[in-house]
Backbone as JSON, one array per atom type, in Angstrom:
{
  "sequence": "XXXXXXXXXXXXXXXXXXXXXXXXXXXXXXXXXXXXXXXXXXXXXXXXXXXXXXXXXXXXXXXXXXXXXXXXXXXXXXXXXX",
  "N": [[49.65, 101.82, 126.87], [49.01, 105.02, 125.35], [45.9, 105.57, 124.36], [45.67, 107.79, 122.4], [47.54, 107.47, 120.58], [46.36, 105.85, 118.71], [44.59, 107.77, 117.18], [43.65, 108.92, 114.23], [44.25, 106.49, 112.92], [42.83, 103.21, 111.55], [39.97, 101.56, 111.58], [38.87, 98.22, 111.8], [36.77, 95.44, 110.93], [37.2, 92.19, 111.25], [38.83, 91.41, 108.52], [38.06, 93.67, 107.0], [38.14, 97.25, 105.99], [36.35, 99.47, 108.07], [36.08, 101.8, 109.06], [37.43, 104.8, 110.95], [39.49, 106.67, 113.38], [39.53, 109.66, 114.98], [40.41, 112.12, 116.88], [38.64, 112.14, 119.77], [36.84, 110.29, 118.79], [35.21, 107.56, 117.4], [34.77, 106.34, 114.09], [32.46, 105.07, 111.93], [31.71, 104.11, 108.61], [31.92, 106.95, 107.87], [30.58, 108.2, 109.86], [30.07, 109.6, 113.16], [30.29, 107.1, 115.7], [30.96, 106.08, 118.31], [32.26, 107.53, 121.28], [35.74, 107.89, 122.7], [37.79, 107.99, 125.4], [40.97, 109.46, 126.17], [41.94, 107.6, 128.06], [41.14, 105.59, 127.32], [38.34, 104.81, 127.91], [35.42, 103.66, 126.4], [32.33, 105.05, 124.93], [28.93, 105.09, 124.33], [26.26, 107.01, 123.15], [26.24, 108.42, 125.48], [26.89, 106.57, 127.46], [28.76, 104.7, 129.24], [30.52, 101.95, 127.75], [32.38, 100.48, 127.44], [36.06, 99.5, 127.4], [39.64, 99.84, 126.68], [41.7, 97.49, 127.42], [44.88, 96.86, 129.46], [46.48, 95.33, 128.18], [45.98, 95.87, 125.37], [43.52, 94.81, 124.65], [40.32, 95.14, 123.54], [37.53, 95.86, 125.3], [33.96, 95.23, 125.3], [30.94, 95.65, 127.13], [31.59, 93.63, 128.86], [33.1, 91.62, 127.37], [35.53, 90.39, 125.33], [36.07, 91.93, 122.17], [37.7, 92.72, 120.56], [40.91, 94.08, 119.26], [43.91, 96.27, 119.86], [46.06, 96.6, 116.91], [49.57, 96.3, 116.12], [50.05, 98.5, 114.52], [48.51, 100.43, 115.93], [45.77, 100.24, 114.93], [42.53, 99.56, 115.24], [41.03, 96.41, 115.56], [38.35, 94.84, 115.35], [37.08, 91.45, 116.17], [35.19, 89.3, 113.92], [31.79, 89.13, 113.82], [31.43, 89.71, 116.73], [30.61, 92.23, 117.64], [27.71, 93.44, 118.8]],
  "CA": [[49.64, 102.48, 125.75], [47.97, 105.85, 125.3], [44.8, 105.81, 123.08], [45.76, 108.94, 121.57], [48.26, 106.8, 119.65], [45.34, 105.33, 117.53], [44.02, 108.73, 116.57], [44.08, 108.93, 112.85], [44.4, 105.12, 112.6], [41.77, 102.96, 111.06], [38.96, 100.38, 112.26], [38.61, 96.93, 110.95], [36.01, 94.34, 111.47], [37.89, 91.25, 110.35], [39.79, 92.21, 107.63], [37.41, 94.88, 106.21], [38.17, 98.3, 106.83], [34.81, 100.22, 108.14], [36.16, 103.42, 109.61], [38.66, 105.46, 111.36], [39.4, 106.95, 114.86], [39.86, 110.68, 115.07], [40.56, 112.76, 117.98], [38.16, 111.15, 120.71], [35.46, 109.46, 118.51], [35.38, 106.27, 116.45], [33.91, 106.69, 113.07], [32.14, 104.17, 110.95], [31.2, 104.92, 107.52], [32.19, 108.19, 107.93], [29.86, 109.06, 110.89], [30.68, 109.23, 114.59], [29.63, 106.09, 116.3], [31.17, 106.04, 119.81], [33.51, 108.33, 121.91], [36.7, 107.32, 123.57], [38.88, 109.05, 126.22], [42.36, 109.43, 126.08], [42.48, 106.46, 128.82], [40.55, 104.15, 126.65], [37.01, 104.42, 128.12], [34.45, 103.82, 125.05], [30.97, 105.4, 125.22], [28.01, 105.21, 123.11], [25.1, 107.66, 123.73], [26.77, 108.98, 126.69], [26.72, 105.56, 128.17], [30.07, 103.96, 129.14], [29.86, 100.68, 127.38], [33.59, 99.61, 127.27], [37.38, 100.12, 127.49], [40.67, 99.11, 126.15], [42.56, 97.06, 128.47], [46.34, 97.34, 129.49], [47.05, 94.51, 126.96], [45.61, 96.36, 124.31], [42.16, 94.2, 124.21], [39.04, 95.92, 123.56], [36.38, 95.04, 126.04], [32.6, 95.76, 125.34], [30.02, 94.84, 127.82], [32.25, 92.73, 129.7], [33.51, 90.81, 126.53], [36.62, 90.72, 124.5], [35.66, 92.17, 120.96], [38.96, 92.92, 119.45], [42.35, 94.35, 120.11], [44.6, 97.19, 118.86], [47.14, 95.87, 116.46], [50.82, 96.72, 116.13], [50.13, 99.68, 113.84], [47.56, 100.98, 116.63], [44.47, 100.34, 114.27], [41.43, 98.89, 116.28], [40.55, 95.52, 114.91], [37.39, 93.95, 115.81], [36.78, 90.28, 115.77], [34.18, 89.48, 113.04], [30.56, 88.36, 114.6], [31.3, 89.75, 118.31], [30.02, 93.29, 118.03], [26.35, 93.32, 118.9]],
  "C": [[48.56, 103.67, 125.85], [47.04, 105.71, 124.05], [45.0, 106.6, 121.97], [46.87, 108.61, 120.2], [47.55, 106.18, 118.75], [44.61, 106.28, 116.75], [44.6, 109.0, 115.11], [44.19, 107.66, 112.32], [42.98, 104.69, 112.2], [40.83, 101.8, 112.14], [38.83, 99.33, 111.22], [37.57, 95.96, 111.63], [36.56, 93.09, 110.75], [38.93, 91.87, 109.48], [39.18, 93.51, 106.57], [37.69, 96.16, 106.98], [36.68, 99.21, 106.92], [35.06, 101.57, 108.71], [37.39, 103.82, 110.12], [38.54, 106.14, 112.82], [40.25, 108.59, 114.72], [39.53, 111.49, 116.18], [39.53, 112.03, 119.04], [36.88, 110.55, 120.25], [35.96, 108.33, 117.5], [34.3, 106.6, 115.38], [33.55, 105.8, 112.38], [31.1, 104.74, 110.0], [31.07, 106.31, 107.5], [31.31, 109.04, 108.93], [30.32, 108.57, 112.12], [29.95, 108.17, 115.1], [29.77, 105.93, 117.67], [32.17, 107.06, 120.15], [34.55, 107.34, 122.7], [37.55, 108.26, 124.15], [40.12, 108.54, 125.9], [42.8, 108.21, 126.86], [41.75, 105.46, 128.27], [38.97, 103.65, 127.11], [36.06, 104.65, 127.02], [33.1, 103.95, 125.48], [30.17, 105.51, 124.02], [26.7, 105.95, 123.82], [25.25, 108.16, 125.04], [26.9, 107.94, 127.85], [28.1, 104.86, 128.3], [29.74, 102.64, 128.95], [31.2, 99.77, 127.46], [34.84, 100.13, 127.75], [38.37, 99.11, 126.64], [41.51, 99.02, 127.34], [44.16, 97.42, 128.52], [47.05, 96.4, 128.61], [46.65, 94.53, 125.57], [43.87, 95.67, 123.81], [41.13, 95.2, 124.43], [37.87, 95.24, 123.97], [35.14, 95.89, 125.82], [31.6, 94.96, 126.08], [30.52, 93.47, 128.11], [32.99, 91.55, 128.86], [34.75, 91.3, 125.64], [36.33, 90.8, 123.02], [36.56, 92.24, 120.02], [40.25, 93.46, 120.29], [42.94, 95.69, 119.14], [45.94, 96.7, 118.35], [48.64, 96.64, 116.57], [50.91, 98.14, 115.45], [48.94, 100.63, 114.69], [46.23, 101.22, 115.95], [43.64, 99.63, 115.44], [41.04, 97.66, 115.31], [39.66, 94.67, 115.85], [37.0, 92.71, 115.33], [35.31, 90.11, 114.73], [33.12, 88.87, 113.92], [30.72, 88.65, 116.18], [30.69, 91.0, 118.64], [28.51, 93.06, 117.77], [25.56, 94.51, 118.89]]
}
């Protein structure tokens, strides 16, 4: 899957809508939070912190913290983000 298919989609923590994905950025509460490359590498403050795996799992600091759902939204597991 190309990550660009998620651009314009939403970000959820559990069932709560918290943000969206636009171009190469993840926005939380309307503010840019992290960047993401077209290949799924996630960076925060210019440091690579994670990636989207081939099976659409979202991996941050070596731990699965969420996934990309069938509608291409990012869904993070509640309580997994640190």
